[in-house]
Structure formats: C-alpha cells, structure tokens
PASEBA-1860 file (N, C-alpha, C; in nm, 3 decimals):
! residues 187
1> MQDALRES> -14.006/-9.160/7.347/-13.919/-9.067/7.429/-13.775/-9.078/7.413 ~ -13.740/-9.215/7.412/-13.599/-9.232/7.391/-13.533/-9.147/7.262 ~ -13.588/-9.153/7.174/-13.554/-9.091/7.054/-13.525/-8.940/7.053 ~ -13.639/-8.891/7.108/-13.627/-8.759/7.163/-13.509/-8.729/7.265 ~ -13.483/-8.803/7.333/-13.378/-8.788/7.416/-13.238/-8.818/7.355 ~ -13.243/-8.907/7.265/-13.111/-8.916/7.156/-13.086/-8.805/7.085 ~ -13.193/-8.758/7.048/-13.198/-8.660/6.949/-13.154/-8.494/6.995 ~ -13.181/-8.499/7.122/-13.090/-8.403/7.213/-12.985/-8.399/7.245
9> IEVKQKML> -12.917/-8.517/7.264/-12.802/-8.546/7.284/-12.712/-8.542/7.168 ~ -12.770/-8.567/7.063/-12.690/-8.569/6.920/-12.683/-8.410/6.882 ~ -12.759/-8.355/6.911/-12.747/-8.193/6.884/-12.634/-8.137/6.970 ~ -12.649/-8.153/7.090/-12.529/-8.135/7.192/-12.401/-8.177/7.154 ~ -12.378/-8.297/7.120/-12.254/-8.330/7.029/-12.213/-8.305/6.933 ~ -12.304/-8.244/6.842/-12.282/-8.157/6.736/-12.202/-8.018/6.788 ~ -12.274/-7.966/6.870/-12.219/-7.845/6.955/-12.076/-7.834/7.004 ~ -12.093/-7.952/7.087/-11.962/-7.994/7.152/-11.837/-7.996/7.043
17> SSPEFWAS> -11.857/-8.048/6.932/-11.741/-8.099/6.832/-11.709/-7.990/6.718 ~ -11.799/-7.862/6.727/-11.798/-7.781/6.622/-11.710/-7.629/6.658 ~ -11.609/-7.644/6.594/-11.514/-7.534/6.621/-11.581/-7.380/6.615 ~ -11.689/-7.382/6.495/-11.756/-7.274/6.499/-11.832/-7.213/6.602 ~ -11.906/-7.327/6.658/-11.978/-7.296/6.791/-11.905/-7.231/6.877 ~ -11.798/-7.312/6.927/-11.693/-7.269/7.034/-11.640/-7.140/6.998 ~ -11.591/-7.099/6.876/-11.537/-6.961/6.851/-11.662/-6.857/6.868 ~ -11.789/-6.883/6.829/-11.898/-6.789/6.853/-11.936/-6.799/7.034
25> MARSVEII> -11.929/-6.894/7.087/-11.939/-6.915/7.230/-11.817/-6.808/7.299 ~ -11.707/-6.823/7.265/-11.585/-6.736/7.324/-11.625/-6.603/7.307 ~ -11.669/-6.555/7.144/-11.697/-6.403/7.109/-11.805/-6.368/7.223 ~ -11.939/-6.446/7.232/-12.043/-6.402/7.308/-11.991/-6.379/7.456 ~ -11.934/-6.466/7.518/-11.884/-6.466/7.656/-11.790/-6.306/7.665 ~ -11.693/-6.284/7.556/-11.652/-6.176/7.574/-11.725/-6.052/7.557 ~ -11.812/-6.029/7.483/-11.918/-5.939/7.483/-11.983/-5.904/7.601 ~ -12.046/-6.028/7.657/-12.113/-6.011/7.755/-12.045/-5.958/7.854
33> EKALRGGY> -11.929/-6.009/7.923/-11.833/-5.982/8.032/-11.783/-5.832/8.015 ~ -11.750/-5.805/7.907/-11.699/-5.658/7.847/-11.819/-5.550/7.908 ~ -11.933/-5.614/7.871/-12.058/-5.500/7.909/-12.066/-5.499/8.057 ~ -12.074/-5.596/8.115/-12.120/-5.615/8.270/-11.982/-5.549/8.345 ~ -11.862/-5.566/8.291/-11.757/-5.495/8.361/-11.731/-5.374/8.350 ~ -11.802/-5.314/8.253/-11.795/-5.197/8.194/-11.931/-5.098/8.266 ~ -12.003/-5.162/8.329/-12.140/-5.106/8.409/-12.241/-5.070/8.319 ~ -12.238/-5.175/8.192/-12.363/-5.165/8.089/-12.445/-5.286/8.114
41> KIMTVGNG> -12.559/-5.275/8.060/-12.662/-5.374/8.095/-12.684/-5.465/7.981 ~ -12.740/-5.590/8.000/-12.771/-5.691/7.897/-12.931/-5.672/7.887 ~ -12.999/-5.689/7.751/-13.120/-5.698/7.760/-13.156/-5.783/7.693 ~ -13.272/-5.896/7.698/-13.283/-5.988/7.636/-13.428/-5.988/7.574 ~ -13.444/-6.070/7.463/-13.574/-6.066/7.365/-13.604/-6.211/7.334 ~ -13.742/-6.227/7.308/-13.785/-6.368/7.249/-13.909/-6.385/7.254 ~ -13.965/-6.478/7.157/-14.118/-6.511/7.163/-14.138/-6.651/7.243 ~ -14.244/-6.660/7.287/-14.285/-6.775/7.357/-14.211/-6.853/7.403
49> GSAADAQH> -14.134/-6.953/7.396/-14.029/-7.023/7.451/-13.916/-6.968/7.495 ~ -13.887/-6.894/7.374/-13.773/-6.792/7.367/-13.784/-6.675/7.457 ~ -13.901/-6.617/7.498/-13.925/-6.536/7.584/-13.880/-6.584/7.747 ~ -13.941/-6.711/7.751/-13.905/-6.763/7.864/-13.759/-6.778/7.904 ~ -13.703/-6.808/7.766/-13.557/-6.856/7.792/-13.482/-6.686/7.838 ~ -13.532/-6.580/7.747/-13.480/-6.434/7.815/-13.508/-6.435/7.943 ~ -13.615/-6.432/7.993/-13.639/-6.414/8.151/-13.558/-6.495/8.229 ~ -13.542/-6.609/8.209/-13.447/-6.729/8.288/-13.314/-6.659/8.288
57> FAHELVGT> -13.245/-6.635/8.170/-13.116/-6.568/8.186/-13.110/-6.448/8.262 ~ -13.195/-6.365/8.237/-13.220/-6.235/8.343/-13.197/-6.274/8.502 ~ -13.317/-6.395/8.512/-13.292/-6.410/8.652/-13.173/-6.474/8.708 ~ -13.114/-6.561/8.613/-12.999/-6.595/8.682/-12.874/-6.535/8.681 ~ -12.863/-6.420/8.628/-12.770/-6.324/8.629/-12.793/-6.197/8.729 ~ -12.922/-6.158/8.727/-12.975/-6.067/8.843/-12.994/-6.148/8.984 ~ -13.019/-6.275/8.994/-13.031/-6.345/9.087/-12.899/-6.403/9.174 ~ -12.898/-6.543/9.162/-12.795/-6.599/9.258/-12.711/-6.724/9.182
65> FRREERRG> -12.704/-6.704/9.068/-12.678/-6.857/8.959/-12.515/-6.894/9.049 ~ -12.557/-7.003/9.094/-12.439/-7.068/9.171/-12.367/-6.989/9.282 ~ -12.381/-6.879/9.322/-12.335/-6.785/9.419/-12.406/-6.686/9.488 ~ -12.476/-6.743/9.593/-12.548/-6.688/9.695/-12.495/-6.530/9.703 ~ -12.376/-6.517/9.746/-12.315/-6.400/9.806/-12.292/-6.284/9.700 ~ -12.287/-6.320/9.571/-12.248/-6.218/9.445/-12.336/-6.135/9.468 ~ -12.300/-6.014/9.383/-12.400/-5.887/9.350/-12.478/-5.934/9.252 ~ -12.597/-5.880/9.211/-12.661/-5.901/9.087/-12.597/-5.821/9.001
73> YPVMALTA> -12.628/-5.884/8.842/-12.568/-5.812/8.735/-12.694/-5.732/8.662 ~ -12.699/-5.620/8.603/-12.823/-5.562/8.507/-12.825/-5.633/8.390 ~ -12.941/-5.712/8.387/-12.985/-5.784/8.287/-13.130/-5.782/8.308 ~ -13.185/-5.706/8.185/-13.341/-5.724/8.179/-13.392/-5.790/8.056 ~ -13.509/-5.856/8.102/-13.580/-5.911/7.989/-13.675/-5.834/7.956 ~ -13.686/-5.813/7.824/-13.772/-5.689/7.773/-13.899/-5.755/7.736 ~ -13.901/-5.905/7.751/-14.020/-5.991/7.740/-14.139/-5.985/7.871 ~ -14.079/-5.919/7.972/-14.137/-5.963/8.103/-14.249/-5.821/8.116
81> DATFLTAR> -14.245/-5.698/8.063/-14.347/-5.621/8.066/-14.489/-5.636/8.035 ~ -14.538/-5.703/8.078/-14.683/-5.741/7.989/-14.765/-5.617/7.985 ~ -14.774/-5.503/8.070/-14.823/-5.404/8.036/-14.800/-5.329/7.889 ~ -14.690/-5.288/7.883/-14.619/-5.228/7.751/-14.677/-5.332/7.638 ~ -14.634/-5.445/7.647/-14.637/-5.533/7.535/-14.767/-5.538/7.489 ~ -14.863/-5.574/7.589/-15.001/-5.563/7.519/-15.055/-5.450/7.481 ~ -15.020/-5.339/7.529/-15.065/-5.201/7.483/-14.981/-5.176/7.361 ~ -14.862/-5.194/7.328/-14.798/-5.168/7.207/-14.808/-5.284/7.104
89> MNDFGVET> -14.860/-5.412/7.133/-14.912/-5.492/7.031/-15.043/-5.436/6.969 ~ -15.123/-5.415/7.069/-15.263/-5.359/7.045/-15.297/-5.238/6.937 ~ -15.196/-5.138/7.013/-15.170/-4.987/6.926/-15.088/-5.010/6.800 ~ -14.992/-5.069/6.787/-14.894/-5.082/6.674/-14.872/-5.204/6.615 ~ -14.917/-5.334/6.660/-14.891/-5.457/6.599/-14.741/-5.519/6.675 ~ -14.713/-5.623/6.674/-14.612/-5.701/6.735/-14.471/-5.653/6.683 ~ -14.460/-5.625/6.576/-14.335/-5.619/6.499/-14.244/-5.508/6.562 ~ -14.294/-5.397/6.629/-14.187/-5.295/6.688/-14.199/-5.310/6.855
97> TFSRQVEA> -14.266/-5.393/6.885/-14.244/-5.430/7.055/-14.113/-5.399/7.117 ~ -14.017/-5.489/7.065/-13.890/-5.490/7.089/-13.784/-5.391/7.068 ~ -13.812/-5.347/6.938/-13.736/-5.228/6.873/-13.772/-5.116/6.976 ~ -13.884/-5.093/7.028/-13.931/-4.971/7.069/-13.842/-4.993/7.225 ~ -13.853/-5.067/7.288/-13.795/-5.115/7.398/-13.653/-5.063/7.414 ~ -13.590/-5.147/7.288/-13.427/-5.097/7.276/-13.422/-4.953/7.255 ~ -13.489/-4.878/7.181/-13.470/-4.747/7.141/-13.489/-4.679/7.281 ~ -13.561/-4.696/7.358/-13.600/-4.641/7.517/-13.475/-4.677/7.597
105> FGKRGDVL> -13.427/-4.799/7.591/-13.337/-4.864/7.711/-13.188/-4.873/7.680 ~ -13.179/-4.902/7.526/-13.041/-4.923/7.477/-12.964/-4.813/7.493 ~ -12.828/-4.829/7.513/-12.737/-4.743/7.477/-12.589/-4.794/7.459 ~ -12.512/-4.700/7.375/-12.368/-4.770/7.342/-12.325/-4.833/7.449 ~ -12.259/-4.974/7.427/-12.199/-5.015/7.536/-12.296/-5.132/7.581 ~ -12.413/-5.107/7.571/-12.525/-5.243/7.621/-12.511/-5.338/7.508 ~ -12.598/-5.452/7.567/-12.575/-5.578/7.498/-12.723/-5.612/7.481 ~ -12.788/-5.649/7.361/-12.892/-5.712/7.321/-12.861/-5.866/7.269
113> IAISTSGN> -12.951/-5.968/7.369/-12.958/-6.129/7.343/-13.082/-6.133/7.262 ~ -13.060/-6.181/7.142/-13.185/-6.187/7.045/-13.210/-6.337/7.043 ~ -13.328/-6.384/7.115/-13.334/-6.545/7.114/-13.454/-6.586/7.014 ~ -13.428/-6.693/6.904/-13.507/-6.724/6.817/-13.460/-6.854/6.771 ~ -13.593/-6.946/6.783/-13.558/-7.059/6.754/-13.528/-7.080/6.567 ~ -13.610/-6.988/6.534/-13.607/-7.006/6.391/-13.526/-6.896/6.306 ~ -13.483/-6.800/6.395/-13.421/-6.684/6.353/-13.487/-6.584/6.254 ~ -13.624/-6.635/6.242/-13.683/-6.550/6.156/-13.799/-6.447/6.227
121> SLNVIRAA> -13.808/-6.429/6.348/-13.921/-6.379/6.414/-13.882/-6.200/6.376 ~ -13.988/-6.161/6.310/-13.992/-6.030/6.261/-13.937/-5.914/6.385 ~ -14.018/-5.957/6.519/-14.008/-5.846/6.597/-13.868/-5.839/6.660 ~ -13.787/-5.966/6.665/-13.665/-5.982/6.724/-13.571/-5.932/6.621 ~ -13.601/-5.959/6.495/-13.519/-5.889/6.373/-13.523/-5.745/6.378 ~ -13.625/-5.699/6.424/-13.622/-5.545/6.427/-13.556/-5.503/6.567 ~ -13.555/-5.573/6.667/-13.491/-5.548/6.797/-13.362/-5.532/6.762 ~ -13.285/-5.656/6.688/-13.137/-5.627/6.647/-13.108/-5.536/6.552
129> QAAREHGV> -13.186/-5.485/6.470/-13.204/-5.347/6.389/-13.168/-5.221/6.460 ~ -13.268/-5.223/6.579/-13.277/-5.116/6.647/-13.119/-5.115/6.724 ~ -13.083/-5.228/6.786/-12.982/-5.224/6.850/-12.834/-5.171/6.785 ~ -12.826/-5.223/6.662/-12.733/-5.146/6.551/-12.755/-5.022/6.552 ~ -12.866/-4.949/6.540/-12.879/-4.809/6.505/-12.822/-4.734/6.631 ~ -12.846/-4.782/6.752/-12.820/-4.712/6.866/-12.699/-4.772/6.954 ~ -12.585/-4.833/6.862/-12.454/-4.877/6.900/-12.494/-4.999/7.027 ~ -12.581/-5.070/7.020/-12.592/-5.174/7.133/-12.556/-5.310/7.059
137> TSIGLLGS> -12.434/-5.361/7.095/-12.406/-5.495/7.042/-12.488/-5.598/7.071 ~ -12.516/-5.698/6.960/-12.603/-5.810/6.990/-12.568/-5.903/6.939 ~ -12.614/-6.033/7.037/-12.584/-6.182/7.028/-12.714/-6.236/6.989 ~ -12.695/-6.316/6.894/-12.811/-6.402/6.840/-12.807/-6.527/6.894 ~ -12.892/-6.593/6.966/-12.900/-6.731/7.003/-13.025/-6.812/6.913 ~ -12.953/-6.872/6.811/-13.067/-6.918/6.728/-13.079/-7.060/6.692 ~ -13.154/-7.103/6.590/-13.129/-7.239/6.541/-13.201/-7.240/6.402 ~ -13.220/-7.367/6.325/-13.251/-7.370/6.208/-13.175/-7.300/6.096
145> GGGKLKDE> -13.035/-7.305/6.119/-12.945/-7.259/6.033/-12.926/-7.090/6.047 ~ -13.011/-7.028/6.167/-12.986/-6.875/6.172/-13.076/-6.785/6.124 ~ -13.164/-6.818/6.033/-13.257/-6.749/5.948/-13.193/-6.622/5.929 ~ -13.292/-6.518/5.902/-13.251/-6.386/5.842/-13.169/-6.303/5.979 ~ -13.200/-6.348/6.096/-13.152/-6.263/6.224/-13.015/-6.289/6.217 ~ -12.952/-6.414/6.150/-12.783/-6.440/6.172/-12.733/-6.319/6.097 ~ -12.786/-6.243/6.029/-12.708/-6.136/5.941/-12.723/-5.997/6.013 ~ -12.836/-6.005/6.093/-12.850/-5.887/6.168/-12.790/-5.855/6.314
153> VDCAIIVP> -12.723/-5.964/6.349/-12.645/-5.962/6.498/-12.519/-5.958/6.452 ~ -12.424/-5.931/6.581/-12.295/-5.909/6.571/-12.229/-6.036/6.586 ~ -12.287/-6.137/6.695/-12.236/-6.270/6.689/-12.394/-6.363/6.709 ~ -12.341/-6.462/6.638/-12.471/-6.546/6.621/-12.436/-6.688/6.662 ~ -12.495/-6.723/6.728/-12.466/-6.899/6.791/-12.579/-6.941/6.766 ~ -12.556/-7.057/6.671/-12.655/-7.126/6.599/-12.676/-7.271/6.644 ~ -12.764/-7.320/6.708/-12.793/-7.466/6.734/-12.804/-7.551/6.608 ~ -12.749/-7.637/6.585/-12.778/-7.740/6.447/-12.880/-7.811/6.472
161> SNVTARVQ> -12.992/-7.762/6.452/-13.126/-7.838/6.448/-13.260/-7.757/6.378 ~ -13.316/-7.810/6.346/-13.464/-7.759/6.291/-13.559/-7.774/6.359 ~ -13.549/-7.870/6.469/-13.665/-7.926/6.564/-13.682/-7.807/6.665 ~ -13.764/-7.737/6.698/-13.789/-7.627/6.807/-13.747/-7.676/6.938 ~ -13.814/-7.816/6.973/-13.782/-7.859/7.114/-13.622/-7.860/7.125 ~ -13.573/-7.918/7.044/-13.410/-7.947/7.065/-13.363/-7.810/7.049 ~ -13.377/-7.717/6.994/-13.312/-7.606/6.967/-13.326/-7.506/7.113 ~ -13.467/-7.545/7.184/-13.495/-7.438/7.307/-13.395/-7.534/7.403
169> EAHTTILH> -13.385/-7.696/7.398/-13.308/-7.738/7.513/-13.158/-7.686/7.492 ~ -13.111/-7.681/7.374/-12.997/-7.649/7.385/-12.959/-7.494/7.389 ~ -13.056/-7.398/7.367/-13.064/-7.288/7.426/-13.048/-7.242/7.602 ~ -13.101/-7.353/7.640/-13.115/-7.347/7.773/-12.960/-7.373/7.829 ~ -12.906/-7.479/7.769/-12.768/-7.518/7.791/-12.686/-7.410/7.787 ~ -12.713/-7.327/7.664/-12.610/-7.224/7.623/-12.611/-7.112/7.741 ~ -12.766/-7.063/7.785/-12.757/-6.971/7.867/-12.682/-7.025/8.017 ~ -12.692/-7.148/8.067/-12.626/-7.206/8.166/-12.504/-7.194/8.132
177> LWCEDIVP> -12.447/-7.232/8.038/-12.284/-7.243/8.016/-12.223/-7.089/8.039 ~ -12.304/-6.985/7.952/-12.250/-6.860/7.969/-12.253/-6.823/8.141 ~ -12.359/-6.856/8.192/-12.343/-6.838/8.350/-12.236/-6.901/8.407 ~ -12.193/-7.014/8.366/-12.089/-7.092/8.457/-11.962/-7.042/8.411 ~ -11.945/-6.975/8.296/-11.829/-6.900/8.266/-11.810/-6.769/8.282 ~ -11.928/-6.702/8.288/-11.918/-6.539/8.334/-11.924/-6.508/8.460 ~ -12.004/-6.593/8.549/-12.000/-6.560/8.689/-11.896/-6.548/8.802 ~ -11.835/-6.690/8.750/-11.684/-6.681/8.837/-11.599/-6.552/8.787
185> RLS> -11.603/-6.516/8.644/-11.490/-6.409/8.631/-11.522/-6.278/8.680 ~ -11.658/-6.269/8.692/-11.713/-6.118/8.749/-11.712/-6.110/8.910 ~ -11.722/-6.218/8.965/-11.708/-6.248/9.105/-11.614/-6.174/9.171
END
C-alpha cells in the first residue's frame, strides 16, 4: 500500500513541476470558463472509471462544489443515460455511443471533456471527432502518453503515468482543481 501511495504522490509531483501540464491546465480552464460564461454547456464522456469521473465532474458543477448558494452550471455527463447507451450499444455497437450524443446535443460554443486513461478508447475518440465536426471545443483528460486521443482534441492534459489507478487518481485531482479555479470566477 505504501508503494502505491508513493507512486501516486510521485505522479502528482511530476504534474506539479511540469510547465507543459500547467500550460494545458490554464488553457483548459480558459476553454471551460469561456463556454460557461457564454451560456454554453459542457459535455463529459468516458468509459468505466472515466465514466464515473465524467459524472463526478458534472455533479460538482451542476451541484454545489464548495458554494452552496451558487447557481448550477450546464454540465451533462453523456455516460449517465443508461437507456440510450444500452440501446445504442445493442443496435449499433459501442463505437458510436458518445459521438451520436455529441451530434444530438453539441453546438458551436459547447465543450466536450473526453476522459480516457489510455487515450485509445474508440468511442471517446469518435466523440472528439464528432465534436470537431460540430464546432464543439474538446479537452482530453488523458494518461499513458495521451494515446490517439491527444491528436483529436483541442487541448490535451496528459497525466505522466501508464498505471490506470494512478491516472484515475490524478484525473480526480484535476477535476477538483478545475472546480477550485472555475467556480469562484463564475460566482
């Protein structure tokens, strides 16, 4: 257990000392804040633990992250509609589940946050491609060098680890850092 905790700390220390990481973070905050100030929405996607992260971030901004009295912000987790997801996967396969939703809900000015620990989840990659086709700005929250997804998003934040658990831990930290920075600016 201690080795895992040390490894988690080391990943975050690498993030803390990386100018590239902080440049991507600043760019991502700018993208999210601009969209929310403009009355646009944020859509989030991911698979497995990344789906949980997508829903967690939506909850924090729609909900009351650190400010009970503030208004909710329009953030929707495309991972949360079990009826659509299971029907789409059954009828057409998993690859187009998120891209179809981006086509249906996304509009120019919106933002897609695509979360993938490997950067190679085909349905998340296709969602980013659909975002580009519809004028939706995309942010990739990635690990493992960014995978193929890093080239499909407008802003890539890459956690410096190939260990899924460490990447997910860092993703949660990044989501909270976004909230810590964005909520006070918008309130």
